[in-house]
Phi, psi and omega in degrees: 000132179266141179250159177298153176302135180092353182298314182297319179295319180293321179295315178300316179297323179294317178299315181298317180297316179296313181298318181301316179291314182295317179299318179293323183283314189250345184096156182290311184297326183276357184248117179270168179292318184304311179294327177297311182295321178298314179296330178279358178080028183231169177269155179303321182298335181283351183302315187284354171283345183246329185222145179281338182196169175296324181297323176297321177293320178302312181298312183293321180287327175297315179299316179295318180294320179292325176295319178296317177300316180301315181298317179294317180293323177296319178295315178295326181290346176298336178271008180091181183300319179301319178295319179297315180295315180296322178295313184297320182257040176269157176298324180298318178292316178303318188274359182229064183299331181295336178249002187267196183298121180293329180296311180298321183284329192236354189304319181296322178286317182298331178300339180258007181269170180301160184303323181298322179289318178293325178295321176300312179298318180301315179298320180289327176298320179303318180292321178298314180299319180297322179295317178294318180301319183294340181259001178292149177299150180299338181292340178285122183302146182307318183295337184260350190297313183296312180297322179295318179297317179297315181297320180297313181295319179299319177298313179300315182300311180296318180297318180296316180296317178297316180297323178291327183281332184293135178270344179271114184300320181294319178295317179301315178297321180294322177298315179300311182297318179296323177296317178299311182298317180293319179293319178297319179295317179296320180292326185276341182292126185269346183260000000 
């Protein structure tokens, strides 16, 4: 059967979108190829027409998820650093890991993946740090800006992960709020 031009690319994009959401929601190790393909409306056997391995899918879906995160963060960043921080540590972000930050959802697992996958994440982290750095107040000295941006993102990441893990809703909300306040304080400190 012949398909329209662009069919294979569209099918591949659909697989990547499903995998990106599932990996963030359930984790890479807990997500098999068969459920991804089924949700994409395809058979398990068709997977290898698109990807050489699950790891190749992990890399491509991680890249797609990080691009989605970047677009959301850029939109939130239009309101300045405070808007970016509030968006990242919002209840909506906490409660929707399948659509949220891929770093927060997957960093512990990706740390155990092959170097090519970790290198992809490393390159994307550099871009994330640069975006945070660009929004720091001018009062933050040039020599401190990069480290401050890294620390802010690390703080946000940890707070989001803790808030997602907490079973007490009030505690989870307090973790988010405390993270916002600490990140704002770190961003505003000039020394």
